[in-house]
KEVEXFI-99868 format. One record per residue: residue in one letter; x, y, z of N, C-alpha, C in turn. Coordinates in steps of 0.001 Angstrom, whole numbers, plus 500000, padded with zeros to 6 digits. Last residue first. Layout:
# KEVEXFI-99868
AXYZXYZXYZ
...
//
This chain:
# KEVEXFI-99868
S542580522675466804542938524075467631543112523842469253
G541773520275466187542991520502466820543564521507467346
Q539271521764464285539886520768464666541422520824465151
P538427525604465264538886524154464084539566523247464972
F536083525683467438537149526364467182537618524981466217
D532149526123466568533690525457467066534744526051466668
A530564526585464709531032527477465678532026527338466492
S529875525212462489530976526073462457531450526761463220
L527580523938463550529038523237463466529857524152463111
S525383525430463165525982525073464247527117524500464319
A525485525849460155525912526850461113525894526648462303
A524757523199459294526046523869459444526471525170459685
E522173522754460520523507522143461215524861523049460722
F519609524114459122520914524904460100522205524435460572
A518162521851458914518974523021458128519800524109458261
S518101520486461460519010519885460363519184521040459213
L516728522223463170518071522087463467518770521155462287
E514284522816461560515199523517461528516664523434461626
A513330519611461725513758520707460434514772521759460660
A513036519722464830514142518629464079514371519449462873
M511118521728465087512545521925465750513699521004465071
D509066520375463516509536521680463442511044521649463680
A508751518175465400509006518243463692509689519177463087
V507993519266467622509238518189467415510016518366466277
Q505560520791466990506825521337467633507675520226467419
E503859518113466055504250519206465705505377520350465381
Q503607517398468636504732516323467067504655517210465979
V502411518852469752503495518282470286504598517930469269
A499986518977468792500783519858468878502468519811469289
A499214516091468996499091516715467695500076518202467649
Y498858516065472032499750514895471102499901515673469883
G496543517937472364498073518042472764499427517249472276
G494642516661471298494959517973470933496338518095470641
A494647514183472778494905514193471206495547515174470539
G496052513735475709495152514519474909495487514400473497
L499056514372477368497703513757477105496731514459476477
V502353513070477176501791513970476429500496513601476797
I504826511911479701503661511769478516502714513107478496
R508212511314480196507413512330480019506315512009478760
R509680509225480376509886510404481104509234511403481298
P508120506014480859508389507318480058508801508091481057
P508869503214482347508183504293482394508958504813481635
T508937499973481271509607501197481211509041502143481291
A506544498491482239508070497920482527509229498810482003
S504379500803484148504891500050482953506111499707482922
N503388502283485848503161500564486111503615500358484895
M503393504625484912503768504613486033504393503108486349
A501398504226482529502385504661482320503866504262483527
D499240503833484330499581502974483746500785503001483087
V498965506536485484499149505600486378499637504448485873
V498551508089482966499559508256483822499871507148484863
A496189507227482227496980506858481425498587507449481900
R494304507841484232494537506381483993495775505990483193
V494779510535483709495043510038485115495531508028484609
G492850511152481695493871510884481720495085510522482442
R490503509760482357491124508848481771492460509543481588
E489761511914484376489911510773484996490469509770483761
P489955514174482587490869513982483330490869512745484249
D489624514408479265488996513816480522489935513724481770
G489842516919476967490397515753477427489494515383478898
P488262518616475333488194517459475128488884516206475736
Q486002521624476930487375520989476810487248519546476341
R484144522723477044483671521835475975485367521521476065
G484441523795479659483584522955479786483103522195478875
D485422526825478051485249526077479373484052524982479425
Q486008528087475586485994526674475687485715526200476981
E485131530611476155483941529601475146484035528364475523
I486862531182477906485779531556478382484625530391477489
M489358531292476051489476530446476871487899530239477574
S488186532935473891488427531779473880488651530803474792
S488663535375475730487025534809475164486891533816474442
R491040535889475987490177535501477171489054534954476872
V492184535909473463492586534930474284491527534408475300
S490899538439472723490746537035472123491007535872472699
R492011539923474796491135540137474591490118538821474135
I494909540016473600494509539283475205493192539179474962
L494648541497471289495073539647471230494728539304472622
P493862543756472121492740543069470966492948541553471214
L495710544415473662494520544408473892493444543189473267
Y498351545333473053497704543870472953496242543765473243
A498353548078473357498559547880471873498202546193471343
D498575549046475732496829549019474946496890548469473743
V499488547155478634499973547808476773498654547794475775
T498616545974480615498971547276481053499546547380479198
E495902543624480994497235544213480223497007545362480528
S493998542526482623494720543468483127495997543568482516
V490252541751482339491784542200481779492472542975482110
A488797540484485088488987541588484061490253541641483316
E486861537411485765488400538660485883488286539159484722
D485500535845485056484711536835486263485897537933486272
A485615534320483204484677535083483063484681536346484069
F487966532503484794488154533922483367486991534588483230
S487300530494485736487201531946486819487853533218485613
A487436528151484403485656528654485244486095530304485363
Y489577527079483668489001528344482949488065529026483352
A489684524907485274491167525617484919490356527125484294
H488382522814485651487667523947486331489178525355486172
T488302520350483170488527520674484649488113522196484601
R488871519203480755487553519992481047487697519651482909
F491915520214479003491095519336479792489905519532480504
A494114520870476616492943521119477010492436520123477932
G497102518526477428496672519929476463495506520090477097
P499667517943479803497864517711479747497807519029478559
E502261516135480348501641517048479517500581517444478841
V504444515343482974502650515145482445502678516734481923
A507040513682483941506417514948483787505033514670482717
L508386511698486688507610511625485399507134513334484951
V510793509727488597510298510577487916509269511697486821
K511579507979491056511331507726489505510346509091489868
I514226506755492927513225507676492788513007507988491520
G516791505349494030515375504713493685514451505717493444
F518839507083494214518185506696495178516898505735494901
P519727507446491630520644506545492507519924506313493396
A517822509368490636517552507806490242518475506912491242
V518087511891491397517544510757492125517493509749492139
E519559513134488788520097513410490707518968512238491494
H517441512495486519518714512176486905519225512088488339
R515407514098487664515318512758486988516442511693487198
L516081516859487484515507516317488810515476514743489030
A516490517263485048517558517721485751517530516612487270
E513796516971484167514676516667483556516055516362484452
T512247519309485961512056517609486269513042516714485550
L513539521673485324514133521234487005513963519627486794
G512776521796482447514059521771482809514182521057484285
E509802521693483034510558520558482051512312520973482649
I509813523975484757509220522665485204509703521564484139
A509850525735482617510800525905483861510889524540484604
Y507965525593481041509301525265480530510267525219481378
K506117526741482791506163525534482606507276524901481927
A506844529616482924507147528682484262507040527100483864
A506639529842480147507885529977480629508012529461482445
S503645529852479977504670528716479600506095528677479780
Y503173532224481825502951530668482007503739529650481156
Y504289533977479786504689533643481246504337532289481760
G502780533725477324504340533738477281504651533522478664
F500257533810476034500532532708477387501897532419477331
G500238535089474035499210535421475059499406534637476801
P501094532766472036500863534100472176499717534420473257
T502375530063472959501926530211472386501108531943472614
S505181527134473351503870528645473660503560528988472884
R505432523813473717504802524932472877504397525839473277
L505926522690476464506558521675475221506873523400474094
G504584523915478486505730523468478757506870522968477355
A502031523800477693502434524792477084503907524725477568
V501304520946478082501908521387476803502209522420476299
S502448520850481209501350521571480109502154521219478995
S503296519496484469503581520406483472502557520680482221
M503298517809487308502170518229486325502874519337485538
N505293515377488446505343517079487868504099517341486878
I505640512913490263504726513342489084504489514934489363
I507903510736492042507717512700491926506529512347490117
W508185507827493869507480508261492546507316510232492828
G510279505769495496509227507165495696508864507259494104
D512701504977497846511857504326496790511154505803496966
G514645505136499761515067504256498896514215504170497660
R513660506042502104513598504953502096513938504240500678
E515629508641502297515892507686503173515363506102503139
R514374509490499819515703509070499790516322507605500875
M511495510015500706512106509090499934513391508866499941
G512267512119502690512021511045503423511928509889502081
P513341514259501193514650513483502083514120512320503019
L511509515034499252512647513864498876513152513500499917
V509463517009500304509198515480500349510382514497499971
A510579519306500160510138518992501735509908517202501635
R511626519726498019512756519611498878512045519029500178
L509126519323496558510161518649496103511145518459497129
M507992522047496897507239520365498137508380519183497245
Q509558523875496283509513523783497519508613522592498439
A509347523819493567510440523043493999510457523133495512
V506345524257493385506892522944493253508331522683493524
S506838526689494218506169525781495140506267524105494561
F507858528131491641508869527865492629507874526952493616
F505867527658489668507067526523489471507758526862491114
N503133528555489878503797526991488768504711526699488679
L503542530063492009502923528969492157502861528146491279
E505622531761490936505659531281492666504470530292492492
F504944532472488696506094531722489059505739531370490205
S502583534056489233502681532823488254503592532089488681
A503504536138490669502596535312491462502446533885490328
R504773537509488848506089536859489721505023536087490231
V503293538114487018504302537340486426504677537062487622
E501565539833488699501295538629488586502044537587487668
S502825542180488958503062541384490172502050539759489758
D503852543054486662504611542446486891503892541543488384
P501376542749484149501352543225485131502849542676485910
A501918542149480284501487541631481566501977542270483003
G503294543387478324502253544023479379501511543541480284
E505116542023477215505368543345477136504718543867478437
V503840539432476691505404539393477250505369541009478046
S500477539748477507501636539526476723503014539662477643
G498601536811479139498931538469479032500403538237477974
Y497146535144481484497334535126480240497955536434480139
W497770531765483360497719533333483725497974533941482145
G496697528928485513496920529674484289496665531165483998
R498282527256487946496428527968487442497415528564486208
G498226524364490277498715525638489312497691526002489022
A498956521395491986498721522877492508499366523491490974
N500650519066491500499457519319490511499300520571490597
N502812517087492214502718518426492180501694518931490958
V502039513927493669501882514857492577501739516308492943
L504459511361495091504402513214495443503566513199493783
V504344508900496791503874509240495657503880510871495550
D505141508049499440505444507270498724505323507961496947
I505382509133502409504643509800501470505869508809500162
G505108508229505846505659508073504763504654508408503730
G502864507426507858504546506938507880505090507388506916
F500421508761508126500891507221507362502355506686507062
R500474510732509730498965509837509537499726508807508978
E503126511755509719502371511333510816501481510524510495
E503328512256507109503806511482507480503378510786508874
A501327514419507054501229513457506024501767512204506650
A502544516663508505501221515656508726500993514524507900
R504785517118507195504603516582508513503768515866508894
V503222518188504579504530517269504503504774516487505857
A502346520471505917501102519487505168501944517814505223
E504300521725507005503635521223508041502637520315507240
H505739522499504485506402521901505622505726520832506637
V503811524425503375504204523197503150504680522013504102
Q503600526160505378502342525021504987503154524014504574
S505797527545505185505866526544506109504462525843505987
A505883528251502333506784527390502922506252526524504291
D503252528799500745503659528926502092504650528078501961
T502191527795497919503169529110497718503891529221499568
V500004526192498513501912525637498265502719526703498156
D498309526245500914498586526965499952499902526464499808
L496104523914502354497578523930501604497443524961500840
S494626521346504551494535523015504101496091523060503597
H494390518132503926494991519127504456494718520383503579
V492523515297504368492166516259503652493139517570504234
L493288511655504293493817513160504881493369514073504294
V492148508458503875492101510000503308492284510895504191
R491514506190504860492303506151504020492734507435503185
D489521506611507122490610506940507418491759506713506550
G486463507597504927487043506961506154488726507611506548
H485180508080502257487000506896502428487363506776503410
C483820510178502464483308508610501730484215507442502261
A484907511841503609483951511516504363483452509901503783
A486001513560501292486717512250502229485899511802503433
W483539514565500209484270513473499393485363512783500488
D483272516247502118481812515287501529482656514080500936
E485379518051501865484855516911502832484149516199502860
L486251519560500344486681518181499778485737517350501038
L485696522288500558485240521369499248485039519836499239
R487302522377502748485632522374503174485312521944502029
P489903523380501939489629522009502342488073521755502511
R491145525118499896489859525395500667489691524224500795
R493359524910498994493599525638499886492109526003500510
A494340521297499329493593522364498679493379523848499469
T495204517449499119495752519543499753494537520249498728
L495279514804500142494898515877499252494858516654499814
V496728511675500698496614512930501439496400514064500166
V495588508289500393495427510047500113495826510898501198
N496636504874500315496346505976501133496436507232499949
D495335502503497245496389503216498087495783504465499533
G493965500922496239494231500439497296494963501300498144
S492935501501493534494328500831493938494657500309494983
K491214503972494782491064502476493463492277501717493538
L492962505774495326492161505035495964491654503791495574
A494030506533493111494850505918494000494222505177495031
A491784507883491769492562506339491027493656505764491976
N491155509563493481490312508400493188490995507228492451
A493335511246493178493363510823494458492389509526494269
Y493118512223490415494763511221490552494215510612492398
A491177513775490470491278512158489902492562511395490240
M491793515281492055490450514399492388490720513348491958
G493838516873490481493907516710491645493357515293492393
F491856517428488142493193516331488335493623515683489300
G488987518300489098490393518426488462490928517303488556
G486899517976490860486522517751489032487709518477488596
P487820520146493437487213518918493071486760518774491436
T491491520784493788490069520928493282489104520005492891
G493829520199495435492831518722494927491455519747494798
G496577520772494849495549521328494155494289520224494165
T498959517496495483498665519086495550497234519649494717
I498818514778497597498391515107496030498175516960496197
F500815512251497821500522513504498708500392514088497346
W499869508877498645500085509450497598499967511016498524
T501587505813499712500384506818500197500978508202499103
R500950502312499191501376503232499216500685504440499545
M500654498653499739500154499937500048501349501307500134
//
């Protein structure tokens, strides 16, 4: 029996889908959220196999307190799912600085904080799984999401290095890159005013906002099916380093990889010419 520690436990999202999958497998679950009262009815159905804990992942003291509570309750954390996050939109030039910094605090620095809190126990036991929820945006950026993509690109780089660093301790690491999934990720956009500070980009940013609102509740991705794909990947004989979720996301990443390979090849001579001459 394993214990899963999952951040971002919003009902209807990936966090809840991971929790349900873990419970179905007979495991214990620590599910965290900024508003844990929304999880009370769900938790009541699962008795002492579930611990719901209040957690703002951007608060280091809360992170360490939640990890301590999980270890005291279940003896250790076997699977960490870094799922908490939020999308921000705005132009690179005109996104408010406060929102840029808030995005990185939530989407990147909180992940690093969770890793530092959980890894000591995993290293001591010589086993564990880290699941970092990235995004297709971490592999391919789009206009209006430059800073969100930058945070997810940072998650990709962090995850790649982490994978090699913790492998000697028996810890496995997986990056998960969902496309558009039917969670509540876009639900708040309709209630939020556009905060773009450069008027020249307002038509673009308003278009991005309208598109997100229109897609809300109609995204093709199913969180439950997505999580099943992740769990199957974890249980495979040779787990992947990353997994893209959703047909749209798969197509976008496939196009991005093909474009990168073609451009790399087209400028091969320029790349190779940059070294000192052989023997110098």
